[in-house]
N, C-alpha and C positions, 0 to 999 in steps of 0.2 A: 796350289796345295791340294786341290781336289784330285789331280792326276797322281800325286804321290800317295794319297790315301788309297786310290784304286790299285796302284802297284803293290802297296803293302798288303792289301787284302788278297790279291792274286798270289803273292808269295806265300801267304798263310795257307791258302787252298792247295797250292802245289806241295807245300810241306806236309799237309795232312794226307794227301794222296800218296806221297812217297812213304810216309809212315805206315799207311795201310798196306802198300806193296811189300814193305819190310816185314810186317806181321804175317802176311800171306806166305812170303818166302820162308819165314821161320817155321810156320805150321806145316808147310809142304816138305820141308827138309831139304830143299834144293834151291839153287840160285835162279832168279828170274832175270831175263835180259843179259845174261852173261856175268852177273855179279856173283862171285862165289861166297863172299862173306856178307852176312846180313847187316853187319855194323856199317857197311858203306851207305845203306839207305838212311840210317839215322844220322850219319855225319852230314849228308847233304841236307836232310830235313832241319838239322840243328843250324846249319849255316843260313838257310832260307828264313828260319824263324828269327834268328839274330838280326838279319838284314831288315826284316819287317819291323822288329822292335825299334831298331835305329831310325827307320823312316817315321814311325809314329812319334818318337821322341823329338825328331827334328820338326815335325809338323806342330807338335805341342809347344816347343820353344818359340817357333815363329809366331804362333798365335798369342803367346804371352807377351811378346815384344810389341805387339800392336796396341 
């Protein structure tokens, strides 16, 4: 379970970095890394955050069963 917790935290950090890149792209008014639409950054960040939440819920459920 400790490995899953680390993976979840890594996903959260990656999502925060992607959100920051999306905000920078929005402020600059042009795409970074070839992404034309800023919303692409937030779609990826949303998916990573949902996956991290699912991992935390799975860890929590496993701890309650013990």
